Structures are given as structure tokens and as C-alpha cells.
N, C-alpha and C positions, 0 to 999 in steps of 0.2 A: 837095239835100234829104237829110237824115239819115235812115237807115233806122230803123224803129220798134224798140222794145226787144225785141219778140217776134222780129223779123227778125234782130236781132243775136244773140239767144240761139240761134235756129235755125242761124245761120251757125256759131257757136261749136260747137254740137253736131255739125254736119256735119264740121267740121275735126277735132274730137276723135274722132269715129267713124272718119274717114279715117286718123288717126294710129294708132288702136288696131288697125284691121283691115289697113292697107296698110304704113304706114311702120315700125311697131314690129317686125313679123315680118321685114322686110327688114334692119333694123338688127341684130336678134338673129342672123339667119343670117350676116351679115357678121362679127359679133363671135365667133360660135361656130366658124366655119370659117376664119377668117383665120389667117395664119401667126402662130405665137407670137412675141411681141416679143423682140427681141434683148436680150441681157444688157447693160443699161445701169446705171451706178452709181446706186443709190437714195439720194437726198439726203433726210435727215430734215428735218422741219419745224424752224423756229427754236426753240431751247431744248430739243430732244429729242436725247439722245446717240445717235450712230450705232449703238452696240451694242444699242439697244432696237428698232431697225428692221430687219426681215428681209423679203426678197421672198416673195411668196406661192408656196409650193411645191405647185402643183396641176397635174396633167397636163391638156392640152386635152380638152374634152368635145364630144361630138356633141350636136345639138339634142335627140335622143331621150333621151340620158342626163341632160341638164339638166332636161328636163320630168319625168323620173321622180323627180328629187330634190325637186320641188315638192310640199309637203304641203298638200293641200286641207283647209280647215277642215270639221269635221263640223257638219252643220246640226242645230240643236236643234229638236225637234218643236214646232210652235206650235199651240196649241188654237184651231182655227178655228170660227167660227160656222157652224152647220149651214145649208146652202143649201136651196133649194126642191127638192122631189122632182122628179126628171126626168119631164117630160111633164105636170106639174101646171099648174093655172091660174096659180099664183103664178109659176112659171118662165116661162110664156108672157107674162105681163104684164111681168115683169122684162126679158125679151128685147125685147118691143115698145117699152118705154121706152128701152132701150139703143140700139136702132136709130134711134128718133126723135131721141134726144139726139145721136147721131153725125151725123145728117143736119142737124140745126139748127146744130151746131158748124161743119160744112162750109159752111153758109149764112151764118156769121158771127153767128148769134143765140146768143151765149155764155150769157146769163142764162137763157134758156129751155132751152138744152141742159143747163146745170148743174142746173136743176130736174128735168128728165127723168132724168138720171143719178143724182141724189140719190134720186129715187123708186125707181129700180131698185136702188140700194144698200140702201134700207130693206127691200126684198123679198129681196135676196141680199147680205147684208153681208160674206160671205166671198169674194167674187169679186175676183180680182186684175185681171181685165180691166176691170171696172167702176171700180176704184180708179185704174188707170192712165189710163183714159179721162177720169175726173174730174180727174186731175192735168193732163192735156194741155189740157183746157178751161179750168181755172183759170189755167194758164200763158199761154194765148192771150188770156184776158181781162185779164191783168195782175195777178192775185191770186197773187203769188209765195209768200207764206207758206202759203196753202192748197195750192198745187201741191206745195210741199216736203213738207207733212204727208201728202198723199196718196201721194207717191212713197215716203215712209218707211213708210206702211201697206203698200204693195206689197212693200217689202223685208222687212217683218216676216213676211209670208207666204212670200216667195220670195227669200232672200238672194242668189241667183245671177242675178237679173233684171238684165241688162246695161243696158237702157234706164233702169231705176230708179236703178241705181248711178251712171250718168253724170249723170242729171238732178239727183240729190241733190248730187253734186259741183259741178255748175254753179251750183246754187242757193246752195250755201255759198260758192262763189267770188264770185258776184255780191253776196252779203251781206257779203263780206270776212272770212268765218270760216275759209277754207281757207288 
């Protein structure tokens, strides 16, 4: 029996998360701390004269030095919709809808869960937690365009959200855009 599309996406996400969190750091540490390669003659690609090709003249770096060279992009401020006042009835209702939507999603009632999360989003449109929950529910229900749109809404508010970055990448991969 073939696993469902949601199960395959979930498996790909687990493999990708394992790669990012376990395999990639191990590979980087091996590359950064390995012995420098021996001087071997550098063969130019076909049609390129040997005088135009020179080996990279860079001393070996430690992981800390390599990480210092990474320039992190500056995050542009995003105008967010104002949320409900903390402790207000609106916030309580949004939280109640959120909890009920999550419970219904866990019970497999995706349409009713989506309705609850949409109601909570109307009360608190700037919540990244609500948008990411709505994206998970849409993905579980098989509505991949809606899931991608919600993950992109999360990224508009928080460009460093790893779950959203990976989910948008997987959605683009599944759609053949990556």
C-alpha cells in the first residue's frame, strides 16, 4: 500500500530536518577541519587555457572563523496588523478558537479545524502561530496552494522561521518550481 501524499511530505520534511540538523554540521566540521588537500595539478575545463586557472589561495579556516564571515541579511520591518489587547475578550475568543481548531485537526476534522483557525485569524490577523497552524491544517487536508500561501504569510512576518522556510521549499519542490 502506497503512503498518502501527506505521509510522503512528512517523511521528506523529517529527512530534510535531519539533514539540516545532523548531517550538514557533521559534513561542515569534516570539511573545515580536514587536512588541506595535497598540491595536485589543476586541470582546466576543456577550451579554457591553463594560464586562466589558478588554485584558490586561502588558508584553512576554523568553523568559528567561517561562521563569522557569513553575513546575515537585515530583516526589513513589516507593518503588522494590530492584534487584540492582551487579556481582552477578543484575545480570549481567538485563543479559544485556536485551541479548538488544533484539537479538531488532531482528530482529523480538517474542515472544521480550518473554520476555527480562520475565525481566530479574523480576530488576530497578525499572529504567526495562527498562520502556521492554518498552513499545517491546509497541508494535512491536501490544500497545498493554501498551505504554501499561509507559510509565505508566516515568512512575511518572520523571515527566519525555519519551519516556514522548509515548508515553502518543499511546496515549491512538489510543484516543480524548485
